[in-house]
N, C-alpha and C positions, 0 to 999 in steps of 0.2 A: 650512509649520504654523506658527500662531503658539502659542507659549508659553502654558499656563494660569495665570491670577494665583491666588496663594495667598489662601485664606479664613482668617478668624478665629472661634475657637470659646472659648466659655468651659466648662471641666468642672472640676468640683470645686473652685471657686476659681481655677483656673489660667487664665492665657490663653495659648492655642497656636495657632501658626499651621501650618494643615495644607493637602492638597487635597482632603479630605473630612471630613466627621463622624467616619467610622470610623478614618480615620486621627489624627485627632486624639485619639480614645480610647484607639487603640493606643499612643501616645506618652505619653499620660498615665500608662496602666496600666504602661508600661515604665520611667518614671523618677520617678513620684510614689508610686502606689497602684493594686494591682491589681484593686480592686473596680470594679464598673460604676457608673457616674454619669451624670446626663444630660449630653447636649451640644447647646448652644445656638450657634447662627451669631452672630456680631455684625458689624457694619458696620465698614470699614477705619478710620473718625474714630473711634469709639468703640474699638476696638482702640489706635490711636495715643496718644489720650489718657489711657487707662488704662496704657501701656505707659510713657509720658512721665513717669509717677508714680514708677517705680521707683528703687531705689538700688543703687547698685554694692555691691561686697562688704563695703565699711569703712560702709556705712550710709550715705554722702554722695550726694545729687544727682548725675545723670550731665549731661555737657553736653549741649547741644541737637545738636550736632554726632555727638556720638558715638550719643545716643538715636535720630538718623535714619539712620546709618549700621547700627546695629543692627537698626532696626525694617525696613529695606528689603532684607536679605538674603534669598536665593531659598530658602534651605533652610527644611524644616519644621521647628520646635523649639519649646521651650516658652519662651514669652515673658517669664510672669511666674507665678511660684510662688504657692500658695496662703499667706496671712500666717499661718496657724498652723504653718508647716514652719520 
């Protein structure tokens, strides 16, 4: 049996890696905002470009090596938080 590749979703300004739109919304509601939001699937290349523009906890750019290592982690996760947080 082959492992299902994660998909990428934009939800309420956040970028989320998940197995399904329902899981993406559940992650968003559990970590960011409990309200309903539209869920839009985006392609992996778009997600990688958006993720690569993120900053670390100190507001500094993240190295390419760290960006790629984080991007390709297998678990579902919030990859980018909305800019208003």
